[in-house]
DSSP file (Angstrom, degrees, kcal/mol; ACC not computed):
  #  RESIDUE AA STRUCTURE BP1 BP2  ACC     N-H-->O    O-->H-N    N-H-->O    O-->H-N    TCO  KAPPA ALPHA  PHI   PSI    X-CA   Y-CA   Z-CA
    1    1 A M              0   0    0      0, 0.0     2,-0.1     0, 0.0     0, 0.0   0.000 360.0 360.0 360.0 131.1    3.8   68.2  -12.8
    2    2 A D     >  -     0   0    0      1,-0.1     4,-2.7     4,-0.0     5,-0.2  -0.334 360.0-104.8 -77.9 165.8    1.6   67.9   -9.8
    3    3 A R  H  > S+     0   0    0      1,-0.2     4,-2.6     2,-0.2     5,-0.2   0.863 116.7  51.5 -57.6 -42.1    2.7   67.0   -6.3
    4    4 A R  H  > S+     0   0    0      2,-0.2     4,-2.5     1,-0.2    -1,-0.2   0.912 111.2  47.3 -65.4 -42.7    1.4   63.4   -6.3
    5    5 A T  H  > S+     0   0    0      1,-0.2     4,-2.9     2,-0.2     5,-0.3   0.972 112.4  50.3 -61.5 -51.4    3.0   62.6   -9.6
    6    6 A A  H  X S+     0   0    0     -4,-2.7     4,-1.8     1,-0.2    -2,-0.2   0.900 109.6  50.4 -57.2 -40.6    6.3   64.1   -8.5
    7    7 A K  H  X S+     0   0    0     -4,-2.6     4,-1.8     1,-0.2    -1,-0.2   0.908 110.4  50.1 -62.7 -42.2    6.1   62.1   -5.2
    8    8 A E  H  X S+     0   0    0     -4,-2.5     4,-2.2     1,-0.2    -2,-0.2   0.936 111.0  49.5 -63.4 -46.0    5.5   58.8   -7.2
    9    9 A L  H  X S+     0   0    0     -4,-2.9     4,-2.5     1,-0.2    -1,-0.2   0.854 107.6  53.0 -60.1 -33.0    8.5   59.5   -9.5
   10   10 A L  H  X S+     0   0    0     -4,-1.8     4,-2.1    -5,-0.3    -1,-0.2   0.897 108.1  52.3 -69.7 -39.2   10.7   60.2   -6.6
   11   11 A H  H  X S+     0   0    0     -4,-1.8     4,-2.3     2,-0.2    -2,-0.2   0.943 109.4  49.2 -52.8 -53.5    9.7   56.8   -5.2
   12   12 A V  H  X S+     0   0    0     -4,-2.2     4,-2.9     1,-0.2     5,-0.3   0.917 109.2  53.0 -56.4 -46.3   10.6   55.1   -8.5
   13   13 A R  H  X S+     0   0    0     -4,-2.5     4,-1.6     1,-0.2    -1,-0.2   0.901 110.3  46.8 -56.4 -41.9   13.9   56.8   -8.5
   14   14 A D  H  X S+     0   0    0     -4,-2.1     4,-1.8     2,-0.2    -1,-0.2   0.876 110.9  51.0 -70.9 -35.6   14.7   55.6   -5.1
   15   15 A W  H  X S+     0   0    0     -4,-2.3     4,-2.4     2,-0.2    -2,-0.2   0.881 109.8  50.7 -68.9 -37.4   13.6   52.1   -5.8
   16   16 A L  H  X S+     0   0    0     -4,-2.9     4,-2.0     1,-0.2    -1,-0.2   0.865 106.0  54.4 -65.3 -32.8   15.7   52.0   -8.9
   17   17 A S  H  X S+     0   0    0     -4,-1.6     4,-1.5    -5,-0.3    -2,-0.2   0.933 109.3  49.5 -67.4 -43.6   18.7   53.3   -6.9
   18   18 A R  H  X S+     0   0    0     -4,-1.8     4,-1.6     1,-0.2    -2,-0.2   0.901 108.1  53.7 -59.7 -41.4   18.1   50.2   -4.5
   19   19 A A  H  X S+     0   0    0     -4,-2.4     4,-2.5     1,-0.2    -1,-0.2   0.894 103.3  56.0 -58.1 -39.4   18.0   47.9   -7.4
   20   20 A R  H  X S+     0   0    0     -4,-2.0     4,-2.9     1,-0.2    -1,-0.2   0.896 102.5  56.6 -56.3 -40.8   21.3   49.3   -8.5
   21   21 A E  H  X S+     0   0    0     -4,-1.5     4,-0.9     1,-0.2    -1,-0.2   0.862 107.5  47.5 -59.2 -42.2   22.6   48.3   -5.1
   22   22 A I  H >X S+     0   0    0     -4,-1.6     3,-0.7     2,-0.2     4,-0.6   0.933 110.5  51.4 -62.2 -44.6   21.6   44.7   -5.7
   23   23 A I  H >< S+     0   0    0     -4,-2.5     3,-2.0     1,-0.2    -2,-0.2   0.921 102.7  61.2 -58.9 -44.9   23.1   44.7   -9.2
   24   24 A E  H 3< S+     0   0    0     -4,-2.9    -1,-0.2     1,-0.3    -2,-0.2   0.800  96.8  58.9 -53.5 -29.8   26.4   45.9   -7.7
   25   25 A R  H << S-     0   0    0     -4,-0.9     4,-0.4    -3,-0.7    -1,-0.3   0.711 112.9-125.7 -77.0 -19.8   26.6   42.9   -5.6
   26   26 A G    <X  -     0   0    0     -3,-2.0     4,-1.8    -4,-0.6     3,-0.2   0.048  18.8 -78.8  97.8 157.9   26.6   40.8   -8.8
   27   27 A Q  H  > S+     0   0    0      1,-0.2     4,-3.2     2,-0.2     5,-0.2   0.845 124.4  55.6 -64.7 -37.7   24.6   37.9  -10.2
   28   28 A S  H  > S+     0   0    0      1,-0.2     4,-1.2     2,-0.2    -1,-0.2   0.910 109.8  47.1 -67.8 -35.5   26.3   35.2   -8.2
   29   29 A A  H  > S+     0   0    0     -4,-0.4     4,-0.8     2,-0.2     3,-0.2   0.916 114.8  48.1 -67.1 -43.6   25.5   37.0   -4.9
   30   30 A Y  H >< S+     0   0    0     -4,-1.8     3,-1.0     1,-0.2     7,-0.3   0.936 111.1  48.2 -63.4 -48.2   21.9   37.4   -6.1
   31   31 A D  H 3< S+     0   0    0     -4,-3.2    -1,-0.2     1,-0.2    -2,-0.2   0.757 116.1  45.3 -66.0 -24.7   21.5   33.8   -7.2
   32   32 A A  H 3< S+     0   0    0     -4,-1.2     2,-0.5    -3,-0.2    -1,-0.2   0.495 102.9  72.4 -97.3  -6.5   23.0   32.6   -3.7
   33   33 A D    <X  -     0   0    0     -3,-1.0     4,-2.1    -4,-0.8     3,-0.3  -0.906  53.4-170.3-121.8 101.6   20.9   35.0   -1.5
   34   34 A D  H  > S+     0   0    0     -2,-0.5     4,-2.1     1,-0.2    -1,-0.1   0.760  91.8  55.4 -57.5 -30.1   17.2   34.4   -1.0
   35   35 A L  H  > S+     0   0    0      2,-0.2     4,-2.5     1,-0.2    -1,-0.2   0.878 105.6  49.7 -76.1 -36.6   17.0   37.8    0.8
   36   36 A L  H  > S+     0   0    0     -3,-0.3     4,-2.6     2,-0.2    -2,-0.2   0.902 111.4  51.9 -61.6 -42.9   18.5   39.7   -2.2
   37   37 A Q  H  X S+     0   0    0     -4,-2.1     4,-2.5    -7,-0.3    -2,-0.2   0.930 110.9  46.0 -57.6 -49.2   15.9   37.8   -4.4
   38   38 A E  H  X S+     0   0    0     -4,-2.1     4,-2.6     2,-0.2    -1,-0.2   0.878 110.6  53.1 -62.8 -42.3   13.1   38.8   -2.2
   39   39 A A  H  X S+     0   0    0     -4,-2.5     4,-2.3     2,-0.2    -1,-0.2   0.898 110.5  47.5 -60.8 -39.3   14.3   42.4   -2.1
   40   40 A G  H  X S+     0   0    0     -4,-2.6     4,-2.6     2,-0.2    -2,-0.2   0.922 110.6  51.3 -65.4 -40.3   14.4   42.5   -5.9
   41   41 A D  H  X S+     0   0    0     -4,-2.5     4,-1.9     1,-0.2    -2,-0.2   0.920 110.1  50.7 -65.2 -40.3   11.0   41.0   -6.1
   42   42 A S  H  X S+     0   0    0     -4,-2.6     4,-2.5     2,-0.2    -1,-0.2   0.944 110.5  48.8 -57.5 -48.8    9.7   43.7   -3.7
   43   43 A L  H  X S+     0   0    0     -4,-2.3     4,-2.6     1,-0.2    -2,-0.2   0.875 111.4  48.8 -56.7 -43.1   11.3   46.4   -5.8
   44   44 A M  H  X S+     0   0    0     -4,-2.6     4,-1.4     2,-0.2    -1,-0.2   0.799 110.9  50.5 -71.2 -25.5    9.8   45.1   -8.9
   45   45 A M  H  X S+     0   0    0     -4,-1.9     4,-2.2    -5,-0.2    -2,-0.2   0.896 112.2  48.3 -73.5 -44.0    6.4   44.9   -7.3
   46   46 A K  H  X S+     0   0    0     -4,-2.5     4,-2.5     1,-0.2    -2,-0.2   0.933 110.4  50.5 -57.6 -51.9    6.7   48.5   -6.1
   47   47 A L  H  X S+     0   0    0     -4,-2.6     4,-2.7     1,-0.2    -1,-0.2   0.862 109.1  51.0 -64.7 -36.0    7.7   49.7   -9.4
   48   48 A G  H  X S+     0   0    0     -4,-1.4     4,-2.2     2,-0.2    -1,-0.2   0.879 112.4  47.0 -64.4 -41.0    4.7   47.9  -11.1
   49   49 A E  H  X S+     0   0    0     -4,-2.2     4,-2.0     2,-0.2    -2,-0.2   0.903 113.0  48.4 -70.5 -36.4    2.3   49.5   -8.6
   50   50 A A  H  X S+     0   0    0     -4,-2.5     4,-2.7     2,-0.2    -2,-0.2   0.896 109.8  53.3 -69.7 -41.5    3.9   52.9   -9.1
   51   51 A A  H  X S+     0   0    0     -4,-2.7     4,-3.1     2,-0.2     5,-0.2   0.927 108.2  51.1 -52.6 -50.2    3.7   52.4  -13.0
   52   52 A N  H  X S+     0   0    0     -4,-2.2     4,-1.9     1,-0.2    -2,-0.2   0.925 111.2  46.1 -57.2 -47.5    0.0   51.7  -12.6
   53   53 A R  H  X S+     0   0    0     -4,-2.0     4,-1.7     2,-0.2    -2,-0.2   0.916 113.2  49.6 -62.4 -43.6   -0.5   54.9  -10.6
   54   54 A L  H  <>S+     0   0    0     -4,-2.7     5,-2.2     1,-0.2    -2,-0.2   0.919 111.5  49.9 -67.8 -42.0    1.6   56.9  -13.1
   55   55 A S  H ><5S+     0   0    0     -4,-3.1     3,-1.0     1,-0.2    -1,-0.2   0.860 109.2  50.2 -63.0 -34.6   -0.4   55.5  -16.0
   56   56 A R  H 3<5S+     0   0    0     -4,-1.9    -1,-0.2     1,-0.3    -2,-0.2   0.784 105.4  57.3 -73.0 -26.6   -3.7   56.3  -14.3
   57   57 A R  T 3<5S-     0   0    0     -4,-1.7    -1,-0.3    -5,-0.2    -2,-0.2   0.399 116.8-120.4 -78.3   1.2   -2.4   59.9  -13.8
   58   58 A E  T < 5 +     0   0    0     -3,-1.0    -3,-0.2     1,-0.2    -2,-0.1   0.860  55.7 159.5  61.1  36.8   -2.0   59.9  -17.6
   59   59 A L      < -     0   0    0     -5,-2.2    -1,-0.2   -54,-0.0    -2,-0.1  -0.816  40.1-130.2 -87.1 112.4    1.8   60.5  -17.4
   60   60 A P        -     0   0    0      0, 0.0    -5,-0.0     0, 0.0    -6,-0.0  -0.422  19.6-125.9 -64.7 136.3    3.2   59.5  -20.7
   61   61 A P        -     0   0    0      0, 0.0     3,-0.1     0, 0.0     4,-0.0  -0.567  25.1-115.7 -82.7 147.1    6.2   57.2  -20.3
   62   62 A P    >   -     0   0    0      0, 0.0     3,-1.8     0, 0.0    42,-0.1  -0.270  50.6 -68.4 -74.3 170.4    9.4   58.2  -22.1
   63   63 A D  T 3  S+     0   0    0      1,-0.3     3,-0.1    40,-0.1     0, 0.0  -0.301 124.9  30.4 -56.0 134.1   10.8   56.1  -24.8
   64   64 A G  T 3  S+     0   0    0      1,-0.2     2,-0.5    -3,-0.1    -1,-0.3   0.357 102.2  95.3  95.6  -6.5   12.1   52.8  -23.5
   65   65 A V    <   -     0   0    0     -3,-1.8     2,-0.5    38,-0.1    -1,-0.2  -0.973  47.7-177.1-124.6 125.7    9.6   52.7  -20.6
   66   66 A E    >>  -     0   0    0     -2,-0.5     4,-1.5     1,-0.1     3,-0.8  -0.938  12.6-162.7-123.8 110.9    6.3   50.8  -20.8
   67   67 A W  H 3> S+     0   0    0     -2,-0.5     4,-1.8     1,-0.2     5,-0.2   0.854  90.3  60.0 -60.0 -35.6    4.1   51.2  -17.8
   68   68 A A  H 3> S+     0   0    0      2,-0.2     4,-2.0     1,-0.2    -1,-0.2   0.805 100.2  53.5 -59.6 -33.5    2.1   48.2  -18.8
   69   69 A L  H <> S+     0   0    0     -3,-0.8     4,-2.9     2,-0.2     5,-0.2   0.937 108.7  49.0 -64.0 -47.3    5.1   45.8  -18.7
   70   70 A A  H  X S+     0   0    0     -4,-1.5     4,-2.0     1,-0.2    -2,-0.2   0.867 111.7  49.2 -65.9 -32.5    5.9   46.8  -15.1
   71   71 A V  H  X S+     0   0    0     -4,-1.8     4,-2.4     2,-0.2    -1,-0.2   0.914 113.4  47.3 -70.0 -38.3    2.2   46.3  -14.0
   72   72 A A  H  X S+     0   0    0     -4,-2.0     4,-1.9     1,-0.2    -2,-0.2   0.894 112.1  49.6 -72.3 -36.0    2.2   42.8  -15.7
   73   73 A N  H  X S+     0   0    0     -4,-2.9     4,-2.7     2,-0.2    -1,-0.2   0.902 111.7  49.3 -63.7 -44.0    5.6   42.0  -14.1
   74   74 A R  H  X S+     0   0    0     -4,-2.0     4,-2.2    -5,-0.2    -2,-0.2   0.938 111.8  48.6 -58.7 -48.4    4.1   43.1  -10.7
   75   75 A N  H  X S+     0   0    0     -4,-2.4     4,-2.5     1,-0.2     5,-0.3   0.853 110.6  51.1 -65.6 -35.4    1.0   41.0  -11.2
   76   76 A W  H  X S+     0   0    0     -4,-1.9     4,-3.4     2,-0.2    -1,-0.2   0.974 110.1  47.5 -61.7 -54.3    3.1   38.0  -12.2
   77   77 A L  H  < S+     0   0    0     -4,-2.7    -2,-0.2     1,-0.2    -1,-0.2   0.876 116.0  46.9 -56.1 -38.3    5.4   38.1   -9.1
   78   78 A I  H  < S+     0   0    0     -4,-2.2     3,-0.4    -5,-0.2    -1,-0.2   0.921 124.4  27.6 -72.5 -45.8    2.4   38.5   -6.9
   79   79 A H  H  < S+     0   0    0     -4,-2.5     3,-0.2     1,-0.2    -2,-0.2   0.681 127.1  41.7 -95.3 -20.0    0.2   35.7   -8.3
   80   80 A Q    ><  +     0   0    0     -4,-3.4     3,-3.1    -5,-0.3    -1,-0.2  -0.050  67.1 137.9-114.7  33.6    2.8   33.4   -9.7
   81   81 A Y  G >   +     0   0    0     -3,-0.4     3,-0.9     1,-0.3    -1,-0.1   0.762  69.5  58.8 -51.0 -30.7    5.2   33.5   -6.9
   82   82 A D  G 3  S+     0   0    0      1,-0.2    -1,-0.3    -3,-0.2    -2,-0.1   0.482 105.6  48.3 -77.1  -3.0    5.7   29.8   -7.1
   83   83 A E  G <  S+     0   0    0     -3,-3.1    -1,-0.2    -6,-0.1    -2,-0.2   0.025  74.5 147.9-126.9  22.3    6.9   30.0  -10.6
   84   84 A I    <   -     0   0    0     -3,-0.9     2,-0.7    -7,-0.1     3,-0.1  -0.445  37.4-148.7 -65.9 132.4    9.5   32.8  -10.4
   85   85 A D    >>  -     0   0    0     -2,-0.1     4,-2.1     1,-0.1     3,-0.9  -0.923   2.9-159.5-105.5 107.7   12.4   32.3  -12.8
   86   86 A R  H 3> S+     0   0    0     -2,-0.7     4,-1.9     1,-0.3     5,-0.2   0.702  89.9  60.6 -64.2 -22.3   15.5   33.9  -11.2
   87   87 A K  H 3> S+     0   0    0      2,-0.2     4,-1.8     1,-0.2    -1,-0.3   0.891 109.8  43.8 -69.1 -36.8   17.3   34.3  -14.6
   88   88 A Q  H <> S+     0   0    0     -3,-0.9     4,-2.9     2,-0.2    -2,-0.2   0.907 112.2  50.9 -74.6 -41.6   14.4   36.5  -15.7
   89   89 A T  H  X S+     0   0    0     -4,-2.1     4,-2.2     1,-0.2    -2,-0.2   0.921 110.8  50.3 -62.4 -40.8   14.2   38.5  -12.4
   90   90 A W  H  X S+     0   0    0     -4,-1.9     4,-3.0     2,-0.2     5,-0.3   0.920 109.7  50.0 -63.8 -43.7   18.0   39.1  -12.6
   91   91 A L  H  X>S+     0   0    0     -4,-1.8     4,-2.4     1,-0.2     5,-1.5   0.923 109.7  51.4 -65.5 -39.0   17.7   40.3  -16.2
   92   92 A T  I  <>S+     0   0    0     -4,-2.9     5,-2.0     1,-0.2    -1,-0.2   0.921 116.6  40.5 -59.5 -40.7   14.8   42.7  -15.1
   93   93 A L  I  <5S+     0   0    0     -4,-2.2    -2,-0.2    -5,-0.2    -1,-0.2   0.896 123.4  37.8 -71.7 -41.7   16.9   44.1  -12.3
   94   94 A S  I  <5S+     0   0    0     -4,-3.0    -2,-0.2    -5,-0.2    -3,-0.2   0.645 132.3  18.1 -94.2 -18.9   20.2   44.3  -14.2
   95   95 A V  I  X5S+     0   0    0     -4,-2.4     4,-1.9    -5,-0.3    -3,-0.2   0.729 126.2  38.8-112.5 -63.3   19.0   45.3  -17.7
   96   96 A D  I  ><S+     0   0    0     -5,-1.5     4,-2.4     1,-0.2    -3,-0.2   0.897 113.4  52.6 -69.3 -39.9   15.5   46.8  -17.7
   97   97 A M  H  ><S+     0   0    0     -5,-2.0     4,-2.5    -6,-0.3    -1,-0.2   0.870 109.0  48.0 -63.9 -39.4   15.8   48.8  -14.5
   98   98 A P  H  > S+     0   0    0      0, 0.0     4,-2.4     0, 0.0    -1,-0.2   0.880 112.5  51.1 -68.6 -34.4   19.0   50.7  -15.4
   99   99 A E  H  X S+     0   0    0     -4,-1.9     4,-2.8     2,-0.2     5,-0.2   0.936 109.1  50.2 -63.3 -42.5   17.4   51.4  -18.8
  100  100 A W  H  X S+     0   0    0     -4,-2.4     4,-2.7     1,-0.2     5,-0.3   0.961 107.7  55.3 -63.7 -50.8   14.3   52.7  -17.0
  101  101 A G  H  X S+     0   0    0     -4,-2.5     4,-0.9     1,-0.2    -1,-0.2   0.912 111.4  43.4 -42.9 -50.4   16.6   54.9  -14.8
  102  102 A S  H >< S+     0   0    0     -4,-2.4     3,-0.7     1,-0.2    -1,-0.2   0.953 115.4  47.3 -65.8 -45.2   18.2   56.5  -17.8
  103  103 A A  H 3< S+     0   0    0     -4,-2.8     4,-0.3     1,-0.2    -1,-0.2   0.823 116.3  44.3 -68.3 -29.6   14.9   57.0  -19.6
  104  104 A L  H 3X S+     0   0    0     -4,-2.7     4,-2.1    -5,-0.2     3,-0.3   0.498  83.4 101.1 -87.7 -11.3   13.2   58.5  -16.5
  105  105 A A  H <X S+     0   0    0     -4,-0.9     4,-1.9    -3,-0.7    -1,-0.2   0.841  79.1  50.6 -49.4 -44.0   16.0   60.7  -15.6
  106  106 A P  H  > S+     0   0    0      0, 0.0     4,-2.7     0, 0.0    -1,-0.2   0.920 112.5  48.8 -62.3 -43.6   14.4   64.0  -17.1
  107  107 A L  H  > S+     0   0    0     -3,-0.3     4,-2.1    -4,-0.3    -2,-0.2   0.837 106.6  55.6 -68.5 -29.5   11.2   63.2  -15.1
  108  108 A F  H  X S+     0   0    0     -4,-2.1     4,-2.1     2,-0.2    -1,-0.2   0.856 109.0  47.1 -61.4 -41.3   13.1   62.7  -12.0
  109  109 A A  H  X S+     0   0    0     -4,-1.9     4,-2.4    -5,-0.2    -2,-0.2   0.936 111.0  50.7 -64.6 -46.6   14.6   66.0  -12.3
  110  110 A E  H  X S+     0   0    0     -4,-2.7     4,-2.1     1,-0.2    -2,-0.2   0.906 112.4  47.4 -53.1 -44.3   11.3   67.6  -13.0
  111  111 A A  H  X S+     0   0    0     -4,-2.1     4,-2.7     1,-0.2    -1,-0.2   0.840 109.7  53.0 -71.5 -33.6    9.8   65.9   -9.9
  112  112 A E  H  X S+     0   0    0     -4,-2.1     4,-2.7     2,-0.2    -1,-0.2   0.910 108.9  50.2 -64.2 -41.9   12.8   67.0   -7.8
  113  113 A A  H  X S+     0   0    0     -4,-2.4     4,-2.1     2,-0.2    -2,-0.2   0.900 113.2  46.1 -60.3 -44.1   12.2   70.6   -9.0
  114  114 A E  H  X S+     0   0    0     -4,-2.1     4,-2.3     2,-0.2    -2,-0.2   0.935 109.6  53.4 -70.5 -44.8    8.5   70.3   -8.1
  115  115 A S  H  X S+     0   0    0     -4,-2.7     4,-2.3     1,-0.2    -2,-0.2   0.944 109.5  50.3 -54.5 -48.4    9.3   68.7   -4.7
  116  116 A S  H  X S+     0   0    0     -4,-2.7     4,-2.4     1,-0.2    -1,-0.2   0.901 109.1  50.6 -54.2 -43.4   11.6   71.8   -4.0
  117  117 A L  H  X S+     0   0    0     -4,-2.1     4,-1.9     1,-0.2    -1,-0.2   0.900 109.7  49.8 -61.2 -40.6    9.0   74.2   -4.8
  118  118 A D  H  X S+     0   0    0     -4,-2.3     4,-1.3     2,-0.2    -1,-0.2   0.875 110.1  50.4 -69.3 -35.7    6.6   72.5   -2.6
  119  119 A A  H  < S+     0   0    0     -4,-2.3    -1,-0.2     1,-0.2    -2,-0.2   0.863 110.9  50.1 -68.2 -39.0    9.1   72.5    0.3
  120  120 A E  H  < S+     0   0    0     -4,-2.4    -2,-0.2     1,-0.2    -1,-0.2   0.857 109.1  52.0 -69.6 -33.6    9.8   76.3   -0.2
  121  121 A A  H  <        0   0    0     -4,-1.9    -1,-0.2     1,-0.2    -2,-0.2   0.823 360.0 360.0 -68.2 -34.1    6.0   77.0   -0.2
  122  122 A D     <        0   0    0     -4,-1.3    -1,-0.2    -5,-0.1    -2,-0.2   0.500 360.0 360.0 -73.5 360.0    5.5   75.1    3.1
C-alpha cells in the first residue's frame, strides 16, 4: 500500500470514529441537535470524497463497502441539501458507517503499518 492510500484510509478510520461519537449520543440527541446533524453531514461528505479518491487509486473495496454509494451520498448531500431526510442520514450514520468500519478494519491495520514504516524512515 502506498503512502497516499494509507493516509486516506487513516482519515476514513478517524471519521468513522467521529461518527461513532454521534451515534453514542443516540438518535433523539441527533434529531434534536442541528449541529450534530451538520457534523454527520460533514463526515458523510468527507467519506464520499475519500471513497472517490480510493476508487481512483484502484483500491478494491472489501465486501460490504461500495465506494460508489458513498460518492453518490456525498453528491446528494452537497447538491440536495434542502431535501435531506434525517431518518436516512441517521441510518447511514448508525448502520452503514459501523459496517464500513468493520469491513475496512484490515485495511486500516495495513495503513497503520505503512504509516509506521514511513515514520521510521523519516
